[in-house]
N, C-alpha and C positions, 0 to 999 in steps of 0.2 A: 679568266672569267672574273678576277678580283676575289676569288674565294680560295684560300689555301686549304684544300681538302686533304690534309695529311692523314686524317683518320675519319673521314666522313663516310657514313653508311646509311642506307635507306632503312627507316624504321616503319613499323606498322602500328596503327592505333584503332581501337574499336570506338566508333563514334555513335552516340545516341541518335537513333534515326529520326527523331522528331525535330531536327533543325529546320529553320526557315529556308525556303528556296532563295529568298532575297539575299541571305547571307552566303549561300553557295555561289550565287551569281556575282557577288561583289568582287571587284578586282582590287586587292590590297595595294598593288603597285600604284594605283591611281591616287592614293593618299600621299605618295612621295612627291616632292617637288620636281618639276621637269628640269632637265639639264639646262643650266643657265638662267632659269627662272627664279622668282622670289624664293628664298630659303634654300636654294641649291647649294651643294657642297662646293667649297673652294677647291681649286686645283690641288691635287695631292702632291706630296713631295716625290721626287724622282724614285727614291727607293720604294715608295708605296706603289707607284705606277708600274714598277717592274713586276709586281705580283699579279697584274691583270692577265698575264698569260698562264697563270697557274703555278708559276715558279716561286718558291719561297727563298728568302735570303739564305745564305749558306749555313747560318747558325741556327735555323729553325729545324725541329725534329723531322726526320724522314720516315714516315709510316711505321712508327713503332707501336706495337700492340701492347697496351698496358693493362690487360685484363686482370681481374682478381676474382676470387671465388664468388659464384652467384649466391646472393642472399635470398632468403624467403621472407615474404611479408604476410602477416596474419591480419585479416580484416574481418572481424567477427568470425563466423564459421568458414569464411572463404580464405583460401591460401593460394598464393601465386608467387612466381619467381620475379625478382626485380632485375630487369635487364641492366647491362652495363650503361651507366649514365653517359649522356652525350652533352657536350658543352660547346656553344658557339661564342667565340670571342670576336667582338666587333670593335676594332680600334682604327684610328687614323694611321698609325704607324706602329711598328713592332718595337715599342719602347720598353723601358724596364718594367712598367706595370703589366704590359701584355706578356712579357717574358715570365714575370712572376706567376701569372695565372697559368701559362703553358706548363711551367715546371710543376706547379701545384697539381694540375690535372694528371701529369705523369705519375706523381707521387701517390695520388689518390686512386689511380687506376681507371681514370675516365677517358673516353674518347673525346677528342676536341677538334674543332675546326676554327681557323683564323680567317676572318673576312676583313680585308683592308679597303674594300670598295663598297659603298653603300648599296649600289644597285645589285650587288651579288648576294646581299644578306637574305632577301626573301627566297631567292632561288635555292640557296644552301639550306635554309630552314624548312622549306616545303619538301625538300628531298630527304632530309634526315629526321625532321621533327625532334629537334633537340629538347632535352629536359631543362637545360639552363641556358639563358642567353645573357652575356655580360657585355654591356654597351658603354663605351667611353663617352662620358658627358662632361669632360673637363674643359673642352674647347668647343662651345656651341657654334662658333663661326666656321669651324672646319667640319663638324659632324652634328647635325641637328638630331640629337638623340631622342627628344620628345616626339618629333614627327615620325621618326623611324619606329619607335615603340608603338605608336598608334597604328601604324601600317601593319605591324606584326599582329597586334591584338585584333585587327579587322579580319584576320584569317580564322577559319573555323577550328583549325587544329591547334591554335595557340591557347585554348581555354585553360589547359592545365600546365602551361609552360611558366617557369619562374624566370622573370626578367630582372636583372640587377643593373643599376646605374652607378658608374664610377664617377665620383665628384672630387673636386679639389679640396684640399684641407681647409682652405679659407671658406669654402662653401658648406662645410660640415654643420655650421650653426644655422643655416637657412632652412626655411620650411620645406618639408618633404611633400606638401600637397601638390605642387605642380607635377612631381614625378608620379605620385599615386594617380592623379587625374589622367595622366598619359598612359597608365597601364603598368608602370613599374611595380615590382613586388617588394624590392628592397633597395636600400642605398648603401654603397660601399665607399667610405672615405679613403682616398688613394693611399696605398701602402704597398710598395712593390716587393716587400720581403716575402720569401718563400713561405715562411711559417704563417704569416698573416693571411696570405692567399689560400694556403692549405686549410687553415682553420675555418675560413669563410666557406670553402667548398664543402667541408664536412658538416658544418651547421646547416647548409642548404640541403645536403643529401638527407640528413636525418630529421630535418624540420619541414620546410616548405615542399621539397620534392617528394618526400614520403607521403605527406598529406595529399598532394596532388595525385600521386600514384593511386591512393585509395579512392579518391574521387573519380578517377578514370575507371576504376573497377566497378563503380556504381552504374556505369552505362550498361553493363551486361545484366545487372540486376533489374534495371528499369526496362530493358528489352524483354526480360522474362515476364515482368509484371504486365507490360503492354500486350503481350501475346497470350496471357493466361485467360482461360475460359471462366475462371472464378472471378466474381466481382470483388475488387479490392479497393479499400478506402483507407487512407492514412490521415489521422487527425493529430493536432497538437495536444499537449497536456491540458490545455484549456478548452479542448473539444472544438477547435477551429479546423475546418477541412483543409488539408495541405496537398493531397493527391488523390485522384481517382483514375482508374484505368478504363479503357473503352468498354469492358464488360460491365463495369459498374454504371457507366453512362446508359448502357442499354437496359440495365435492370431497373433503374429508377426513372429513366426518361428525361434526364437533364444532361446538358452538355457540361464539360468540365468548367468552362468559363462561368457557368451559372452557380457552380458549387464551391470552387476554390476560394478560400478566404472567408467563407460563411461559417457562422457558429451553428453547431448542430441544434442547440436549444431553440434557435430562432427559425428553424425549418418548420414547415407546416405540421402541426400536431393535432391530434384529437385527444380525448380524455384518457385513452388507454396508452397513447404514446408517451405521455408524461410519466406514467407509472413505469413504463418500460425503461426510460432513461434513468429513473431513480434506482430501479433494480440493478441495471447494468453498472451504474456508477458505484454503487455500494460494493460491488464485487471487484471491479477493475481498479478502483482507487487503492485497494489493498495489495495490488500487484498480482492478482489472481486472474487467470483466463476466464472469460464468460462464454458459455456455449448454449445455444438454444435454437428454437425454430420459430420463424415468423410465418404466420398463416395469412394468406390474402383472402378477403371476403368480397372482392370486387367482381366476382363472377368468372374469373379466368382460371380458378382452381389451381393456383401456383403457390407452393410453399418454399420457404428459403431457409436452408440450414446456415446458421450464422455462428461465427467464432470471432470474439474480440480479444486481442492479445495486447497487454500493456508492454511497452518497450522501455527498458531501463537505460538511462543515458548518463550524462555528466552528473557527478555528485551522488550516484546511486539512486537517483529519483526517476520517476516515470516522466518521459519526455514526449512520447508518442503513443498512439493507439492504432493498431492495425486491425481492420475489420475485413473478414473474408466471408463472402456470401456465395453459397452454392445453390443453384436453382434445382428443384425437382418437379416433375410433371404432375405429381399428385393424382394419378389416374384412378386410384382406388384407396379405400380406407386402409387396407393392409399395407399398401405401398407407403402411405404417409407414416404409418407406425414403424415400418422397417427403416425408412429414411431417418426417422428420429433416433432410432436405436443405433444405426450405423454411423450417424454423425458423431456419436460419442465414443464409438469403439474403434480400435486400430483396424486398419485395412487388412483383410485376409485375402491373399492372392488366390486361394483355392476355395473361396466362399461360394463360387459358382457351382461347385459340386453339390451343395446342399440346397440350392434354390429350386423352388417348384416351377418347372418350365411349362406352365400352362398358358392358355391363350391370354390370360390377364397379365402375364409377365411383361416386363419393360421392353419396348421395341425401340431400337436405336433410331430407326427412320422416323418414328413418331416423335421422338424427342427433338430430332433435327427440325422437323416440320414445326413443332411447337415453338422452338427457339426462334425460327424465322417469323412465326406469327407474332410472337411477343415483340420482336424487334420492329415489325411494321406498325404495330399498334401502340408503341411505347408512349407516344405523346398523349394518347387518349386515356390509357388505363393505368399508367405507372403512378400518377398522382394519387389515384384512388387506392392503389396498392400501398403506398407509403402511409396513408391515413388509416389503413385497416390492419397495420402490423400489430400482432399480439404475441405475447411471450408464452411459451409452453414450458412449464416447470418440470423438473425430473419426475415428481410424483404424478403429474398428468401423463407423462409418457408411460409410467407403470400402469396406470388405470386404463389407458388406451390399449396396451398390450393384453391386459387381462380381459378387457371387453371383447377384443378380437378373438381371443382364445375361447370365449364362451360360445361363439357362433356354432362351432362344430363339436361341442362337448355334450356328454350325457347329462341327464337331469340332475343326478346327485352332485356332479362336478359343477354344474351351472349354479346350483343352490349354494354350494360352498363358496364359489367365487363371488356370488352376490353378497355373501356375508363379508368376504374379504374387502370388496369394494366399499361396502358400507363403513367398515372400519377405516379404510384408507382415506375416505372423504371427510373424516372428522378433522377438526382444526388442531387437536391436541394429541398428535401421534405419540409423543414421548411422555405424556402425563398419565399415570396409572389411575384407574378408577377404584376408589377405596370403598370398602364396606366395613365400617367400624365394628369391633366385637360387641356383642350384646353385653350390657352392663359395664361398658367402658366409656363413660361420658367424657373423661379427660381427653382421650384420643379423639373422640368425635368432635369435641369443641376445638381442639388444637387444629385439626384438619379444616374444620369449617371456618374458624376465625382467622387463621393465617393464610389459607389457600383459596379464600373466596374473594371475588371482586364485587364491585357495587352492583353488577347486573344480576347477581344471584340472590341478594337479600336487599330489598329496598323498602324504605318506609315513607309514608306520606308526610311524616313530621319533618319540618324544616328546622334546622338548628345551625346557628353560626358559631363555630368553635371560637372561644375567646382566645385570641392570639396576642402575644406581646409584640410591641414594636421591635422591628429589627434593630439589633444593637450595633452601634458604631463604637469604635474604640474610645473609651473615656480617658480623661487625663491621667487617672490613677493607674491605668494599664500601660501607659507609655513609659515603662521603665526600661532601663538599658540591659535587659536580659540578653545574654549571649552565652556561647559556650565557654567564654573566658570570664564570665561574671555570674556564675550560678551559686546560689546559697549552698553552703556545705551540706545541709540536711537534704536538699534536693539532689545534689550530686551523689550523695551516698545512696539515696533511694533508686538512682538510675545506674548504679555500678554494674549490675548484671543484666542490662537491657537486651543483651544478645543471647540470653538464656531463656528457654521456654518457661521455666518456673518463675520468671520475673513477676513480682507482685505489684500490680498497678494500683492497688488500694493504698499501699504505703506511699506511693508517689502522689496519689490523690490527697492524702493527709498532709504531706510535706509541702505541697504547692497550694494548699487551701483551695482545692477543687479546680486547679488549673493544670492538670497533668498534660494535656494535649500540646500546649505551647512548648513546655520544656522537653518532653519526650520527642516531639516533632523536630525541634532544633537539632537534637542529638542524632536521631535516626536519619534525617535528611542530610546532615553533614556526613554521616558514615557512608551514604550512597552517592555523595557528590551531586545532590540535586541542584544546589545553587549554581555550581559550575555548568551543569547541563542547561539550566534555564537562563544562565547569564544574568542572574540577579544577585544582589548583595544579601548578606546575612540579615541586615536590618530590614530589608524588604520582606524576607521570608518570615522574620519574627513578627512584623506587623500583620502579615497575612495570617499567620497561625493565631495571633491574638484576636483578629477579626472573626475567624472561623469559630474559635472557642467561645467568644462572646455571644455567638448565635446558636449555641447549644443551650438547652434549658436545664440549668442546674437544679431546678425543682423536680425534674423527672427522676424517679428512683433508679431507672435503668438506662433509658435513652438519653444520656448526657455526655459531656466531653470525656468522662472516664471510660465509657464504653468505646468512644471514638479512639482514645489512646490505646485501649486494649486491642482493638481491631488493627490499628496501625502497627502495634508491636507484633501481632501474629503475622501480618503481611510481611513485615521486615524479616521475621524469622524464616518464613517460607522462601523469600527471595534469596536467602543465603544458602539454601540447599542446592547441591550440585546439579540435580536434574533441572531445577528451575533456572539456574544460571546458564545451563546449556541451551534452554529454550528461549529465554527472554533477553532483550537487549536493554540499553539504557533508557530508551523511550518507554518501553514497557514498565521498567522499574519506577521511573518518575510518575507515570500515570497511575500505577498501582498504589504507590504511597499517598499520592494526592487524593485518589478515590477513597482510600481507607480513612483519611482524615476528614473528609466531607460527607461520607456516605449516609449519615443520619442527621445532617445539618437542619436545625430548626424543627426537630421532631417534637410533636406535641404530646407525646406519651400516650397516643391512641393509635389503634390499628387503622388500616385502609378501610376496612369494612365499617368501622365506626364513622369515619368521615363521610363515606358514601351514604350511609343510613341517615346521618345528621344533615345532609345537604350542605356540607361545608363548602365555602368558596373554592378551596383547593380541589375538591372533588368535582365541582362544576367546571373549573378551569381545565382540568385534565380528563374530563369525560369519564370519571370513575375508573380509569385504567392506570395502574401503577402510580397512584396519586402521590404518595409520600416520596417515593423514589424519584419521580420526575421533579418534584419540588426541591428535594435535596440537591440534585445536580444543577438545576436551573439557578437556584439561589446562590450556589457556590460561585458560579461564573458571574452572576450579577454583582455580588459583593466584591469579587476580585477586580472587576473592571471599574468599579465605582470610584476608587481612590488610586491615583497613580503611585503613591508612595507604598502601597501594599499590593500592587499588581505584579505578581510573580511571573506573568506571561508577557510583560510589556516588551521584552527584548528577544522574544522567540520569533523566528521567521514564520511568515504566515502559513506556509504549507506544513511546517512542523507543528505549529499551534493547532491546525485543524486535525492532524493525526492524533496529537495528544488529547485534544478535547473529545474527539470521538471515542478514544479508548477509555477516558475517565467516565464519560456518560454511560458507555456500555457496561462498565464494571459496577457502577452505582445501581443501574437498572437491574443488574443480575441479582441483587440482594432481595428483590421482590419475590415473595414466597409462592405466588401462584404458578410460577414456572420452575419451581425448585427441582422437580423430578425430570423435567425436560432437559435442564442444564446438566444434571448428573448423567442421564442416559446418553446424551450427545457426547459428553466427555469420555464415558466408558467405551462407547462404540467407535468413536473417531480417534481417540488418543490411546487409552489404556490397552484395549484389545489389539489394535494394529502394532503397538510397540511390543507387546508380549509375543505376538506372532513373528515379528521381525527378529527378536532376540532368540526365539526358539529355532527359527529357520537357519540362523547364522551360527548356531552353536553357542558356546559360553562367551565368545567374544564377537558380538555383532559388528558389522562395518560401521565405524563412527560416522562416515559421510551419509550413509543411509539413515541413521538415527537422527542426525542433525537436520537432514532434509525433511524428514517426517515431522520432527518437533517444531521446526521453524517456519512451517507453512503458515501464512497469515490466518487461515481459519482455525488451525490448531492452537496457535498462540492466543487467539481470542478465547477459545474454550478453556485454556489453561488459566488465563487471567480471571475469567468468570468463576471458575471453580476455586481459585485461590482466595478471592475476596469472600465467597460464600462460606468457605471453611473458616476463614478468619472471623466472619461475622457471628457464627454460632459455635465458637471454639470453647465456650464456657464449660461444657461437659468434659472437655479434654484437658482442662487445667488441673492443677493440684487440688485435692479435695477441699481444702479450706476456701480457696477462691471459688470453686464450683458451688459450694453451699451459699456463699455470699451472693453470687450472681443469681442463683435460683430464687433467693429471698427477694432480690430487687425486681426481677421480672414478674414474680408473682404479685408483689405489691402494686406494680403498675397495672396489671390485669384486674386486680381487685378494685382498684380505683376506677377503671373503665366500666366495670360491671355496675358499680354503684351509681356512676353518672348516667349510664343507660337506663337504669331503673328509675332514677330521679326524673329524667327527661322523657320517660315513656317511649324509649327507643327499643327496637329489637335487641335482645341481649345476645351479643355475638358468641360469647363463651360462658354459658350458664354455670359450668362446673367451677369457674373461678369466682366463687362466692367466698368472701372472707371467713364466713362462719362454718362452712362445710367443706371447703376445698382441701384435698390432700396433696401437698406439695410433692411428696415422694412419687405419688401416682402420676402427677403431671410431668415430672422429670423422666420417669420411666417411659411414658408414652412419647415424649419429645425425642428422647434418645433412640427409642425403637424405630420410630417412623421417619425421623428427619436426619439424625446424626450418624447412626451406625453405618449404613450403606455408603453414605457420602464420604466419611472418613476412611473407610476401608478402600474405596476407590482411589482416594487421594494418597493413601499409604502405598497402594500398589504402584502408583506413579512416582512418588517422592521418597518413600521409605521413611516413615515416621513412627517407629515402634514405641518410642517413649510416649507419644500422644495416645496411641491405642491402649497402652498400659494404664494411663490415667483414666481413659474412657471406661475401661473394664472395671477398674477399682471403684469409680464413682457410680457406675451402674449397680454394682454389687452393694454399695452403700445404700443407695436409694431403695433397692430391692429389699435389703435387710430391714430398713425402717418400715417399709410398707408391710412386710410380714409380721414384724413386731406389733405394729398397730392393729393388724388383722387379728393376731392372737389375743391382744389386749381386749379388743372388742368382743371376741368370742368368750373370753373369761368373764368379762363384765356382764354379757348377756346371760351366761350360765348362773352367775351370782344372783342376778335379778330374778331368774326363774326359780331358784331355790327359795328366795324370800317370798315369792308369790305362793309357792306351795305351803 
C-alpha cells in the first residue's frame, strides 16, 4: 500500500460536534494531483517502489513496541492521560534523515509509521490520526510537500496535528511563510544525527503536541457547554462577547451570529442597565465573583439568577468573564425569595425534606411548559426582558425575606419586623446615630462639623473661597535633591524615619517647611516605588516637589508637614507583619502615593464651610466629599500636566487603572462623614472573621486560610482604607510633645474658620471653637473619645500596635488632667469671688 505500518494503530478522537457538513463531505484526496497530471510525483526509485506491497527494507524496524510510562496532563481542573505519541514519517526514500527520525522515535518511545508513497499518506493518517507528521520538503520535484500538507489540513481530524517540514540546509534562510500558508507547524533544517532528531521530537512533545492535546480536551468542555440548560456567555477582558451557548440564545432571543464579537456596552440599554454594568464591573474588575438576580418586567414573570466569574489568565490578569444565567419561573413571591436565597447558598441534596409540598410548590411539568413557551416567544419578548433587567442587592434579598415572613406572623412580631425594615431601608447602615451629652459642646461641634455634609446645613449666603493659583515648580525648587545629595541637617532629621517616635517637626525646620519632598524620596526609595512605577528618581523628586508646592504653607495644620506625617505613619504601618501579609506592591505604592496627596490644596476649611459658603468646589462636587474629591482629582491633574514629573507615564494601562482606583478610594476614605461606616465594615469583615479563624484553628491557624481571607480584594480595600484613616488622625497616638503641637495647630485652624464664618455671616459650623472660650483639652478629649479610641483599638486588634495605644492612653490622661485642673481652678476662682461678694 506504500505505507510501512510497522507500528501503526487506530486512534480515537473526540471531535466537537459543531463542525460544518461541507467539511465532512470534502474529499481531501481531491486536493492531491492526479497521477501523471500537473504536480504529480515523479516515479519513485526501485527501492521505494518495493515498499508498496507493505514490505520494508531489511534494515527497517520490525514491529517493535517502544512504549514508555503513560504521563498525566493537567489542564486547569481537568486531568487526563497522554497516550503514546504516534509519528508519521513521509519521505521519498528511507535515507539517513528518515532513519535518524526512526531511531529517534524508538529512543523517545513513540509509535511511528513510514510512508514512501504519497497516495498512502492520507490512508495511514486517517487510520491512525498521528500526533506528528514529518514531511520531506527537500526535493519538491519528487514530493510536493506543500500540496500534501494542504490535503492533510483539509481533513477534519487534522486540526490538532503537528506537521513538520524537513528542508535543505541551504533553504534554512528562506522565508517560512509558504510553509505556514500550506499548514505546516514547524520547519526542521535537515540534520540526520540521532541526537538532533531526538531533541526535535522531545521539543515537539512538550511544546506543540502538549498544547494541541489540551486544545483537543476543550472539545469535551464545549460539548458540556452546548448541552447545558444554564445560559452561558463568555466575554473578553474588554467585555466583547466571545461565546454563547444555545441556552443563552434561547434566553435573550438572539442567535450567536448576532452576538459574537459585539461589545456588551453597545447592546441595547435602558437607564437601569447602565447602572447594572457599573455595579458588576466594579466587583468583577477586582477579581471577585458577582452574583445577583435579574427581574423581568415585560409581563412574562421570569427572573434570572446570574453569576459572573472573572477568569484569570496569562500574567495573572483577568482575561475572560463567564456569565451563568439560570431561569426561574417566578410563580409566587415566596418562590422568588427562595430562588434568590438558594442562588447564593450551596446546594443541599436533602433540602427537599424541608420544603413545604403544598399546591404552590414548583411543578416540573409547568417549568417544562414554561420553557417551551419562552422558546416559542423569544423573538417577541426577549428584547423587552433585556431592557428591563434590574439588580437585586443582598440587602434587598434580606428585606424580601423579612417581608415574606411578616405575612403569617403575629401582630407583635409584625410590628417588630416593621421596625427592622425601617432601619434596613436607611442608607447609612454602618453609621451610628449620636446624641451628644448635655453640656458637652465640644463633642457636639466636632460631630456636627466633621461628620456633616452640605445637605445638612446650608446657607443662602454665597461666598467664593479665595484660592491661590495652583503652583507649578519654580526655578528655585529645581534643585538636585536626591538621596545622594541631601543636606546633613536634613539627613540627621530623617535618621529614625522607620521609628514611630520620628519627629516630623524637626524635619519641617531642617527643610524650611519642605518635609514632604525629602521624606517622600527616602520612604519611596525604601519601598522601591520608583522600580515599581518604572520612573527615575528625578521624576519622583519633581513630582514630590509639585505636590508639596500645592499644599498651603500658610495653613497651621493642613500643610505639607501634615502630609509628611501621614506618609510616615502609612510607611510605618506597611512595615508591620500583618500588613505585609495582606498587601502587595501595588497596594504599597497606592498607599504611599495616597498619603502624600490626601490633603492636596487643602484651604484650611472644612467641607461644611465650603458647602455653606457656596464654594466653586462644593458646586463642582455637589456638596459630597468636596475636599477629598478635589485632593484626588488635582493630584492626577498635576501629575499628568508635565511629562517630566509624571510618575505614571511608564505604567501599563491596566496597572495604572488599578493603581488610580486604589489611590482615589483611599483618599476618599479620609472623609469623615463615613468614618464609622469604614470602621464597622473593617471590624465585621476583617477583624472578627480573623479572630474566629484563629480561635477555631487553635494557637496556630492554617496560614493558607489566613492568607485567603486577608488577600481577598474586598478585605484588602477595607485594610487600606483603615490604614490611611489611622494615619490621618494619628496625632493623639504620637509622643506627648508632638501630640500637643498638633492639637495647637488644628485648634488654630478651627479658630480661624470660626472667625471667618462670623465675619461673613455664615452658619458657624463649630461654635465651641471660639478663640476666647474654647478649651483645647476638652476638644482633644472629645475627639479621642468619639473618633480615635475605637478605631485604634480595632487597628491594634489587627496589626498589634501596643506602643501606639500606650501613647494614646498617656495623651488622654494628660488632656484629662489639664481639664480637671482647669475645672478645679475655675471652682476655686468662683469660690474666691463668692467670699469677696459676702
